[in-house]
C-alpha positions in Angstrom: -21.4 -11.8 38.3 -19.2 -13.4 35.6 -20.8 -14.6 32.4 -19.2 -17.1 30.0 -20.5 -15.3 26.9 -22.5 -12.3 25.7 -25.0 -12.1 22.9 -24.4 -8.8 21.1 -26.1 -6.8 18.3 -24.1 -4.2 16.3 -26.0 -1.9 13.9 -25.8 1.6 12.4 -29.4 2.7 13.1 -29.5 5.9 11.0 -30.8 8.1 13.8 -34.5 7.3 14.5 -35.6 6.5 11.0 -36.0 2.7 11.3 -37.0 2.0 14.9 -40.2 0.3 13.8 -38.0 -2.3 12.0 -35.1 -2.4 14.5 -37.0 -2.9 17.7 -39.0 -6.0 16.9 -35.9 -7.6 15.2 -33.7 -7.0 18.2 -36.5 -8.1 20.6 -36.5 -11.5 18.9 -32.8 -11.8 19.4 -32.9 -10.8 23.0 -29.3 -9.7 23.2 -27.5 -8.8 26.4 -25.7 -5.8 24.7 -26.5 -3.6 21.8 -23.9 -1.4 20.0 -25.6 1.3 18.0 -24.0 3.8 15.7 -25.8 7.0 14.6 -28.0 6.9 17.6 -29.9 9.9 18.9 -30.0 10.8 22.6 -33.7 11.3 22.4 -34.2 7.6 21.3 -32.6 6.1 24.3 -35.6 5.9 26.6 -37.7 4.1 24.0 -34.9 1.7 22.9 -34.0 0.9 26.5 -37.6 0.2 27.5 -38.6 -1.8 24.5 -35.4 -3.9 24.3 -35.4 -4.4 28.1 -31.8 -3.1 28.3 -31.8 -0.7 31.3 -28.2 0.3 31.3 -26.9 2.7 28.7 -23.8 4.6 27.8 -24.1 7.3 25.1 -21.1 9.0 23.5 -22.2 12.2 21.8 -20.3 12.9 18.6 -22.2 16.0 17.5 -25.0 18.3 18.7 -28.1 18.5 16.6 -28.7 21.0 13.8 -31.6 21.2 11.5 -29.5 21.3 8.3 -30.9 19.9 5.1 -28.7 16.7 5.3 -29.3 15.9 9.0 -32.4 17.6 10.3 -31.7 16.7 13.9 -33.3 18.9 16.5 -30.8 21.4 18.0 -31.6 20.1 21.5 -30.7 16.5 20.5 -27.4 14.8 20.1 -26.0 12.2 17.6 -23.5 9.5 18.5 -22.8 6.0 19.6 -24.8 4.0 22.1 -24.3 0.9 24.3 -27.4 -0.7 25.8 -26.9 -3.5 28.3 -28.9 -5.9 30.4 -26.4 -5.7 33.2 -24.4 -2.8 34.6 -21.1 -1.8 33.1 -17.9 -2.4 35.2 -16.2 0.4 33.4 -16.7 2.6 30.3 -15.0 5.4 28.3 -14.0 6.7 24.9 -10.9 7.6 23.0 -11.4 10.5 20.6 -9.2 10.2 17.5 -10.8 13.0 15.3 -11.9 16.3 16.9 -11.7 17.5 20.4 -12.5 15.1 23.3 -13.7 18.1 25.4 -15.9 19.8 22.8 -19.0 18.4 21.1 -19.3 20.1 17.7 -22.5 21.0 15.9 -23.3 18.7 13.1 -23.4 20.4 9.7 -23.6 19.7 6.0 -20.1 18.1 6.0 -20.2 14.4 6.8 -17.1 14.7 8.9 -18.4 17.6 11.1 -18.9 15.1 14.0 -15.9 14.1 16.1 -14.9 10.5 15.8 -14.1 8.1 18.7 -13.6 4.6 19.9 -16.2 3.9 22.7 -15.8 1.0 25.0 -17.5 -0.8 27.9 -16.5 -3.6 30.2 -19.1 -6.1 31.1 -18.3 -9.1 33.2 -14.9 -10.3 31.8 -15.4 -8.8 28.4 -14.4 -5.6 26.7 -16.6 -4.4 23.9 -15.6 -1.5 21.6 -17.4 0.3 18.8 -16.6 3.0 16.3 -18.1 5.0 13.5 -15.0 5.9 11.5 -14.3 9.0 9.4 -16.4 9.2 6.2 -15.0 9.3 2.7 -16.5 9.4 -0.8 -13.7 7.1 -2.0 -15.6 3.9 -1.7 -13.9 1.8 -4.4 -10.4 3.3 -4.4 -7.9 4.2 -1.7 -8.3 6.3 1.4 -8.1 10.0 2.0 -5.3 11.7 3.9 -7.9 12.6 6.6 -8.8 8.9 7.0 -5.1 7.8 7.2 -4.3 10.4 9.9 -7.4 9.4 11.9 -6.7 5.7 11.5 -3.2 5.9 13.1 -4.9 7.5 16.1 -7.6 4.8 16.1 -4.9 2.1 16.2 -3.2 3.8 19.1 -6.5 3.8 21.0 -7.0 0.1 20.4 -3.5 -0.7 21.6 -4.7 0.3 25.1 -6.7 -2.9 25.3 -5.0 -6.3 25.6 -8.2 -8.0 24.6 -11.5 -6.9 23.1 -14.1 -7.0 20.3 -14.4 -4.1 18.0 -17.6 -3.6 15.9 -19.2 -0.7 14.0 -19.2 1.2 10.8 -15.6 1.6 9.4 -16.7 3.8 6.4 -13.8 2.1 4.6 -14.5 -1.0 2.5 -13.1 -4.5 3.2 -10.2 -5.2 0.8 -8.8 -1.7 1.1 -5.8 -0.7 3.1 -7.4 0.4 6.4 -9.5 -2.7 6.7 -6.5 -4.9 5.8 -4.4 -3.3 8.5 -7.0 -4.2 11.1 -7.3 -7.8 9.6 -3.5 -8.2 9.9 -3.5 -7.2 13.5 -6.7 -8.8 14.7 -9.0 -11.7 13.9 -11.6 -10.6 11.3 -15.0 -12.3 12.1 -16.9 -10.3 9.5 -18.5 -13.1 7.4 -16.2 -13.6 4.3 -19.1 -14.7 2.1 -21.1 -11.4 2.3 -20.6 -8.9 -0.5 -22.2 -5.8 1.1 -23.4 -4.3 4.4 -25.3 -1.6 2.6 -29.0 -2.1 2.3 -29.9 -1.4 -1.4 -33.4 -0.4 -0.6 -32.9 1.8 2.5 -29.5 3.4 1.8 -29.5 6.8 0.0 -26.7 5.6 -2.3 -28.5 2.4 -3.4 -26.7 -0.9 -4.0 -23.1 -0.2 -3.4 -21.8 -3.8 -2.9 -19.3 -2.8 -0.3 -18.6 -4.3 3.2 -18.0 -1.4 5.7 -19.5 -2.8 8.9 -17.2 -5.0 10.9 -16.5 -7.4 13.8 -12.9 -7.9 14.9 -11.5 -9.6 18.1 -8.1 -10.1 19.7 -6.5 -11.3 22.9 -8.5 -14.0 24.7 -11.8 -12.7 23.1 -13.4 -14.6 20.2 -16.6 -14.4 18.3 -19.0 -17.2 17.4 -22.5 -17.6 15.8 -22.3 -14.4 13.8 -25.4 -13.6 11.7 -26.1 -10.8 9.3 -29.1 -8.6 10.1 -30.8 -7.3 6.9 -33.8 -5.1 6.1 -33.7 -3.1 9.4 -31.6 0.0 8.6 -29.7 1.6 5.8 -26.7 -0.6 6.9 -26.8 -4.3 7.6 -25.9 -5.3 11.2 -24.6 -8.3 13.0 -25.7 -10.5 15.8 -22.9 -12.5 17.4 -21.7 -14.2 20.6 -18.6 -13.1 22.4 -16.6 -15.7 24.3 -13.2 -15.9 26.0 -10.6 -18.5 25.5 
């Protein structure tokens, strides 16, 4: 089967905290693919059934640990999730921070998880997502840790002649890391938005920063992008992927 376009939702779902808001919103959109960051392994059956997306690819970035900050069951896992209406032609991930062969235990440090680019191929499209290295430097530059990881992220993206990258960059639009991506790829993140942080649901309040993204390159392009608000601590995007 070859499709001319795909309707996609990208969203940081903050574990299982907002499924009562996320599920009805995504059901109304009826996408063919969902790209979820901060997903829990234990949430996959419910999300897959309710959203009618039977095919899944989960990339564990950390094993659970009932620490004060996370409180994820030790038998659970935290990571990135693709859900799809049709089977994947191919899939994989490129680890740019941490060990690709070892899943660490999540702890109080926000960068205890490993970090990766995850990708799937559906029909003639390549969809990628990431949840980039965290930093407290929201309004200034970037940390040395982020800079080192970003070089490896770019090397991973260079493997794909065409694709759409979405997810949580943890680095604001207008700063050096985002600008490097925008110089290399087409930035479809709506220019008029001033934040992708939900002021009511995010622990830090109203940050007024754009950290969630949609980029495309090669013969892939994005149309009909819409901001999804009030469903998680981050805003998400609904968009359509086409090829030229």
